[in-house]
C-alpha positions, 0 to 999 in steps of 0.5 A: 503528830497533830496532837503534839502540834496542838499542845505546842500551840497552847503552850505558846499562848501561855508561855509568858504567863507560866514559865514553870508550867512550860518547863514541866509540860515540855519535860513531860512531852520529852519523856512521853516521846522517849517512852513511845520510842523506847526499845521493845521489852522482852518477857521470855517464859519457858517451861521444862518438859512441856510437850506441844499437845499439852495445850487446849489451843493444840486441840487437847480437850482434857487440859485446862490452859485458858491463859496460854490459849489466850496468849496464842490467839493474841500473837503468833502460834507455831504448830510445828515447833521442835526442840533442837535437842530433847535434853534440858541443858543442850536445848537451853544452850541452843536457845540462848546461843542460837547454835547447834549442839555440835557447835556450842558443845553442850552435849550433856546436862553438865558437860561444862564441869568436865570440859571448862572450855566448852565452845558455848562460853565464847558465844554471846547469849541473846541476853548478853547482847541485849544487855550490851544494847542498854537492856536491864536483864533479870532471870528467874528459875531453872538455868541449867547451863554454864554460869559465865553468861549470868554475870550480866543479870541484875537479878539472878534467882535460881531453883537452888534459892528455892530450896532455901526458901522452902526451908524458911517458909514451909515448916517440916511436918513428919509424913503421915502413914502412906506419905513419902518425902519429895526430893524437890522440897524435902516435904511430904507428898501422897504417892499414887500407884505409879510412884516407884515407892508406893506403899513403902514407909518413908523412912525405909525409902530414905534409907534406900535412897542412900545406897541406890540410884535415885531419880526424880522421875520415880516420884508421882503423887500430890504435894502438901506444899501451900499454893503460894510456895510451890516452885512455879509460884516462886519463879512467877512471883519473882518475875511479876516483881521484876516487871513492876521494878523495871516498868520504866526501863527497857528490860529482858526478863526470863521466867524459867519454870521447872514444871511439868518436869519430874517429880510430877507432884502437883498440889491438891488444888490442881490435882483434884481438877483431873480425875485419873480415870478419865485420862486417855491412854496413849495409842502407842503404849503397847508398841512392841518396839521390835523395829525401833532404835529405842526398844531399850531406851529410857529404861523402858524394859525395866520401868514397865509401869509406864506401859501399864494402861491403868498406872499411866493415867495417874501420871497424865493427870499429874502432868496436866495438873502441873501445866494448869498451875503454870497456866494460872500463874502465866495469867497473873503475869499477863495481867500484870503487863496489862496493869502496868501498861506494858503489853503493847511494847513487850515481846512475850515468848512462851515455849518449852525446852523439850517434851515428855513421852508420858507413856507413849511407846511405854516410855517416860521422859524425853531424850528421843526423837519421837514427837511427844519428846521432840515437839514443843509449844511456841507462841510469840506475842508483840501487839505492835508488830505481830498480828493477832491470830497468826498461825505458822505451820512451817517447821521450825526449831528453838534454834531460831529464837536467838535471831528472832529476839535480836531482830524484833528488839532492833539489835539485828541479825548481824550476830552469827547464828545457826538459826534465823529470825522467824519474822518472815514466817510470822509476817507471811513473807516470801522466804527462802527458808528450807521446808525441813528441819534437823535436830540432834542428840550427840551425847553417847556417840553413834550408839544412839540415833544422832539426827532427825530430819523432818519434811512434810510429815516424813521423819528420818532418824540416823546415827552419824557414822557408817559403822554404827549398829543402831538401826535407821528409822523412817516414819510417815506421820501423814499415815502413821502419826503415832510412829508405830511403823518403821519403814526402814530397819528390819522392815521387809518392804524397806526397799520401797522407801529407799528413794524417800530416805535418800531425799531426807538424807539429802536435806540432812547433808545440806544442813550439816554442810551449812553448820560445818558439821564434822559428821557430814562424811559419816552421814553421807556414807551411812547405808540406808 
C-alpha cells in the first residue's frame, strides 16, 4: 500500500505535464493490481502406476528423483496417501469427481462403453467447475475416462495423438537381431530376460500377437526412441507450451504422464543409470500366499518370472529409469514456472493414480490392496499459502484432491463430494477428520476383496457380502510391513485378533454409511 501511495504522489505532481504518461502509468497500475489479485493457477501433474516409495524423498536411496524431491520440500508432502482404487480409470474418475467408485460408477477401465449412463457423467470434474469460474483449462496425456467432460478444454491432447506423432517424427527402422517391436510406439526395442518374448524373432512375435492374448505388461527392455520423442517428452513439452501460452490467464493445466506404466521400456539415456544387478529384491517376493486373498491374482501362478529374484531386477531397473526420465521433465516444467514468474501463484499438485507391485509377493501390476499397489506419492506446492517443508502423516486418499483444488482456488467446497479439502492437515489445524481411510475395488463383485480400511498401521481387507468365499485378511504393518502374515483367514490364532478386526470393520461401516453405500448390510453381516 505504501508503494502505491508514493507512486500516486509522483503522478499527481506531473499530471499537468504529461497526461499520456498518467494514462499509461494508471493502466499499468490497474493491470498490476489485477494480476496480484488473480485467481491461483493449477498445474496438475500425474504419473501412471508410480508407487509411493519410487522417490528419493520417500527414503529410496537407489532412485534418482531430485526434482520431485525438491517439489516435496517446497510444499506439503503427504507420506500416507492411498489411491481410492488401484486401477487406472476408476482412480482417475474418483480424482476428477471427488466421489467413490460405487457412487461414480466407473468400476472398470472402459465401463462407460457398456453403460452409457454411468453416474460420473452427471458429476462435474474439478476442471469443469474451474472453467465455469473463468479458468482456461488444458489437458495433455493419458485420459482414460468418459470423454464428455473434455469438451471444456481449449486444448486436449491424448496418447492417441502421440501414436500419430511417432509415425511422423520417428522413421521406422527394421529391428536388428535380438530386437522386438514395442506395442506403444511400433518401433524397435531391445528386450531383457524378464520380457515374455525374450530370445524370439520379432516377426514370430508379431504373428503370435495376432492369435494370442497380448498385454503391455509383458514388454521389458530398452527403447530406441530419441529422448525428445518419448511419450513423457511429448506430454511435458505440450504442458510447457501451455504454461507459456496461458501465462497471463488463470489456468488449470494437467500433464498426465503415461509412465512408469507398462510397457516398461525406458530409453538408453535413463536405462544406463541403473545397473540391474544392484537392484534390491522385494522382501516378500518368495511369499507362498497360502493365507492370502491374492494367491492366484494378477496371473502370479502363471507369470512366475515376477517371482524370480534375478529377473525382477531388470524390471525394477527399468521402472526406476522411467521415473527418472519423468523427474527430469518435471524439473523442466518447474523451471518454466520460475522463468515465467508463475511459481508464487500456481498450485502444483503431483501424484499418481496407483502403484506397482514390482515383484512384491511375486506379483506385477496393481489391482490389489497391498501397499506397493495401493500407496501413492502426493505433494502440493503453493508458495502463497503452503509452508515449505510441511509433512503430513495423516492417512488420506486421492478422493480428497477434488475438494482441495476447489478450496485453494476459491471456488469453495460447496460442491458435493465424498472427500474433503486437505487444507486442515496442510495447515496443521484441529480437525474432526477420521483417522482411518477406506478404499475400494468393485469390478468383479464379491469374488475379490472389495474394501480396505486402514487405521494406525492396521489394515483390514474384506469382500462386501456375507456369502463371499474370499478369505478375510488383516495385517499389522507396524510389525509386518511387508504384509506376509494374515492374522485372519486360516490363521490358527485368528480369534486373538477378532476385537481389532471388529474395530476396523466399525470404521468401514461408518464410511459406507456416510457415502450411502448399498453394501453396508453385506459388510455388517460378514463373519470375521
